[in-house]
ChimeraX commands (.cxc) that place a marker at each C-alpha (Angstrom):
marker #1 position -0.07,0.02,-0.02 radius 0.5
marker #1 position 1.07,3.59,-0.98 radius 0.5
marker #1 position -0.06,6.79,0.49 radius 0.5
marker #1 position -1.52,8.72,-2.19 radius 0.5
marker #1 position -2.35,12.45,-2.29 radius 0.5
marker #1 position -4.11,15.14,-4.41 radius 0.5
marker #1 position -3.89,18.84,-4.05 radius 0.5
marker #1 position -7.14,20.48,-2.76 radius 0.5
marker #1 position -7.24,24.27,-3.04 radius 0.5
marker #1 position -8.87,26.05,-0.08 radius 0.5
marker #1 position -10.62,29.46,-0.84 radius 0.5
marker #1 position -9.59,32.46,1.30 radius 0.5
marker #1 position -10.69,36.00,2.07 radius 0.5
marker #1 position -8.87,38.72,3.90 radius 0.5
marker #1 position -11.04,41.09,5.75 radius 0.5
marker #1 position -9.45,44.44,6.63 radius 0.5
marker #1 position -10.02,47.95,7.89 radius 0.5
marker #1 position -7.76,50.78,6.73 radius 0.5
marker #1 position -7.18,54.07,8.52 radius 0.5
marker #1 position -5.21,56.86,6.74 radius 0.5
marker #1 position -3.76,54.05,4.36 radius 0.5
marker #1 position -2.72,51.84,7.33 radius 0.5
marker #1 position -4.15,48.54,8.14 radius 0.5
marker #1 position -5.72,48.77,11.59 radius 0.5
marker #1 position -7.67,45.69,11.78 radius 0.5
marker #1 position -7.64,42.47,10.03 radius 0.5
marker #1 position -8.70,38.62,9.87 radius 0.5
marker #1 position -8.64,35.65,7.35 radius 0.5
marker #1 position -11.33,33.23,6.50 radius 0.5
marker #1 position -10.29,30.04,4.85 radius 0.5
marker #1 position -12.99,27.80,3.26 radius 0.5
marker #1 position -12.01,24.21,3.59 radius 0.5
marker #1 position -13.56,20.87,2.24 radius 0.5
marker #1 position -13.00,17.39,3.21 radius 0.5
marker #1 position -14.71,14.03,2.21 radius 0.5
marker #1 position -16.28,13.43,5.66 radius 0.5
marker #1 position -18.95,16.19,5.02 radius 0.5
marker #1 position -20.91,17.47,2.04 radius 0.5
marker #1 position -20.52,21.02,3.06 radius 0.5
marker #1 position -17.23,22.97,3.76 radius 0.5
marker #1 position -16.24,24.37,7.02 radius 0.5
marker #1 position -14.67,27.86,7.66 radius 0.5
marker #1 position -11.22,28.43,9.58 radius 0.5
marker #1 position -10.93,32.02,11.15 radius 0.5
marker #1 position -7.28,33.01,11.54 radius 0.5
marker #1 position -5.18,35.89,12.67 radius 0.5
marker #1 position -7.75,38.33,14.15 radius 0.5
marker #1 position -5.81,41.61,14.79 radius 0.5
marker #1 position -6.63,45.15,15.92 radius 0.5
marker #1 position -3.93,47.70,16.19 radius 0.5
marker #1 position -3.19,48.40,19.90 radius 0.5
marker #1 position -4.08,52.04,19.53 radius 0.5
marker #1 position -7.59,51.13,17.91 radius 0.5
marker #1 position -8.78,48.67,20.46 radius 0.5
marker #1 position -12.17,49.06,22.36 radius 0.5
marker #1 position -13.66,50.69,19.33 radius 0.5
marker #1 position -15.62,47.38,18.15 radius 0.5
marker #1 position -13.31,46.82,15.19 radius 0.5
marker #1 position -12.69,43.11,16.14 radius 0.5
marker #1 position -16.29,42.48,16.64 radius 0.5
marker #1 position -17.12,43.97,13.08 radius 0.5
marker #1 position -14.37,41.94,11.45 radius 0.5
marker #1 position -15.33,38.70,13.03 radius 0.5
marker #1 position -19.11,39.39,12.37 radius 0.5
marker #1 position -18.06,39.81,8.69 radius 0.5
marker #1 position -16.20,36.54,8.80 radius 0.5
marker #1 position -19.27,34.54,10.20 radius 0.5
marker #1 position -21.53,36.15,7.73 radius 0.5
marker #1 position -19.30,35.26,4.86 radius 0.5
marker #1 position -18.75,31.62,6.16 radius 0.5
marker #1 position -22.57,31.20,6.24 radius 0.5
marker #1 position -22.89,32.65,2.77 radius 0.5
marker #1 position -20.40,30.15,1.46 radius 0.5
marker #1 position -22.24,27.29,2.96 radius 0.5
marker #1 position -20.05,26.28,5.71 radius 0.5
marker #1 position -21.46,24.00,8.30 radius 0.5
marker #1 position -19.13,25.38,10.94 radius 0.5
marker #1 position -16.56,27.93,11.71 radius 0.5
marker #1 position -13.50,27.09,13.99 radius 0.5
marker #1 position -10.72,29.26,15.17 radius 0.5
marker #1 position -7.91,28.93,17.44 radius 0.5
marker #1 position -6.43,31.39,20.08 radius 0.5
marker #1 position -3.35,31.44,22.59 radius 0.5
marker #1 position -4.39,30.46,26.19 radius 0.5
marker #1 position -3.43,33.79,27.55 radius 0.5
marker #1 position -5.54,35.76,24.88 radius 0.5
marker #1 position -8.60,36.27,27.07 radius 0.5
marker #1 position -9.88,39.30,25.39 radius 0.5
marker #1 position -10.12,37.45,22.04 radius 0.5
marker #1 position -11.83,34.45,23.87 radius 0.5
marker #1 position -14.47,36.85,25.38 radius 0.5
marker #1 position -14.97,38.36,21.93 radius 0.5
marker #1 position -15.62,34.79,20.29 radius 0.5
marker #1 position -17.97,33.78,22.99 radius 0.5
marker #1 position -19.90,37.04,22.91 radius 0.5
marker #1 position -20.27,36.41,19.10 radius 0.5
marker #1 position -21.67,32.78,19.54 radius 0.5
marker #1 position -18.50,30.64,19.29 radius 0.5
marker #1 position -18.17,27.96,21.90 radius 0.5
marker #1 position -15.10,26.28,23.48 radius 0.5
marker #1 position -14.56,23.01,21.87 radius 0.5
marker #1 position -11.58,20.72,21.90 radius 0.5
marker #1 position -7.91,21.58,22.02 radius 0.5
marker #1 position -5.31,22.94,19.51 radius 0.5
marker #1 position -2.07,21.02,18.57 radius 0.5
marker #1 position 0.44,22.36,16.54 radius 0.5
marker #1 position 4.25,21.87,15.10 radius 0.5
marker #1 position 6.20,24.95,14.20 radius 0.5
marker #1 position 8.59,24.41,11.20 radius 0.5
marker link #1:1,2 radius 0.2
marker link #1:2,3 radius 0.2
marker link #1:3,4 radius 0.2
marker link #1:4,5 radius 0.2
marker link #1:5,6 radius 0.2
marker link #1:6,7 radius 0.2
marker link #1:7,8 radius 0.2
marker link #1:8,9 radius 0.2
marker link #1:9,10 radius 0.2
marker link #1:10,11 radius 0.2
marker link #1:11,12 radius 0.2
marker link #1:12,13 radius 0.2
marker link #1:13,14 radius 0.2
marker link #1:14,15 radius 0.2
marker link #1:15,16 radius 0.2
marker link #1:16,17 radius 0.2
marker link #1:17,18 radius 0.2
marker link #1:18,19 radius 0.2
marker link #1:19,20 radius 0.2
marker link #1:20,21 radius 0.2
marker link #1:21,22 radius 0.2
marker link #1:22,23 radius 0.2
marker link #1:23,24 radius 0.2
marker link #1:24,25 radius 0.2
marker link #1:25,26 radius 0.2
marker link #1:26,27 radius 0.2
marker link #1:27,28 radius 0.2
marker link #1:28,29 radius 0.2
marker link #1:29,30 radius 0.2
marker link #1:30,31 radius 0.2
marker link #1:31,32 radius 0.2
marker link #1:32,33 radius 0.2
marker link #1:33,34 radius 0.2
marker link #1:34,35 radius 0.2
marker link #1:35,36 radius 0.2
marker link #1:36,37 radius 0.2
marker link #1:37,38 radius 0.2
marker link #1:38,39 radius 0.2
marker link #1:39,40 radius 0.2
marker link #1:40,41 radius 0.2
marker link #1:41,42 radius 0.2
marker link #1:42,43 radius 0.2
marker link #1:43,44 radius 0.2
marker link #1:44,45 radius 0.2
marker link #1:45,46 radius 0.2
marker link #1:46,47 radius 0.2
marker link #1:47,48 radius 0.2
marker link #1:48,49 radius 0.2
marker link #1:49,50 radius 0.2
marker link #1:50,51 radius 0.2
marker link #1:51,52 radius 0.2
marker link #1:52,53 radius 0.2
marker link #1:53,54 radius 0.2
marker link #1:54,55 radius 0.2
marker link #1:55,56 radius 0.2
marker link #1:56,57 radius 0.2
marker link #1:57,58 radius 0.2
marker link #1:58,59 radius 0.2
marker link #1:59,60 radius 0.2
marker link #1:60,61 radius 0.2
marker link #1:61,62 radius 0.2
marker link #1:62,63 radius 0.2
marker link #1:63,64 radius 0.2
marker link #1:64,65 radius 0.2
marker link #1:65,66 radius 0.2
marker link #1:66,67 radius 0.2
marker link #1:67,68 radius 0.2
marker link #1:68,69 radius 0.2
marker link #1:69,70 radius 0.2
marker link #1:70,71 radius 0.2
marker link #1:71,72 radius 0.2
marker link #1:72,73 radius 0.2
marker link #1:73,74 radius 0.2
marker link #1:74,75 radius 0.2
marker link #1:75,76 radius 0.2
marker link #1:76,77 radius 0.2
marker link #1:77,78 radius 0.2
marker link #1:78,79 radius 0.2
marker link #1:79,80 radius 0.2
marker link #1:80,81 radius 0.2
marker link #1:81,82 radius 0.2
marker link #1:82,83 radius 0.2
marker link #1:83,84 radius 0.2
marker link #1:84,85 radius 0.2
marker link #1:85,86 radius 0.2
marker link #1:86,87 radius 0.2
marker link #1:87,88 radius 0.2
marker link #1:88,89 radius 0.2
marker link #1:89,90 radius 0.2
marker link #1:90,91 radius 0.2
marker link #1:91,92 radius 0.2
marker link #1:92,93 radius 0.2
marker link #1:93,94 radius 0.2
marker link #1:94,95 radius 0.2
marker link #1:95,96 radius 0.2
marker link #1:96,97 radius 0.2
marker link #1:97,98 radius 0.2
marker link #1:98,99 radius 0.2
marker link #1:99,100 radius 0.2
marker link #1:100,101 radius 0.2
marker link #1:101,102 radius 0.2
marker link #1:102,103 radius 0.2
marker link #1:103,104 radius 0.2
marker link #1:104,105 radius 0.2
marker link #1:105,106 radius 0.2
marker link #1:106,107 radius 0.2
marker link #1:107,108 radius 0.2
marker link #1:108,109 radius 0.2
view
């Protein structure tokens, strides 16, 4: 038996807010598909708001747009990861309807 592979191209979106030509908020949504489910799922990555612009609701607006876009693209779920110490992001995700589920494992290269 040999392991076989085929390339599967994800679809991605970058959401961002500019102020005076500078990116002050951003996030990414990747639409991914596997053979276990008929519908794709969304992966939310790299939510960022410039330190000087926090507390203005920009993170909420960006994540809401990601959620909306994931739904519009037929995703059956949206997942994201966050560092343990990033409690403000956790609070944001919980406020917007995401739930804690599972653990993240990773290897850096």
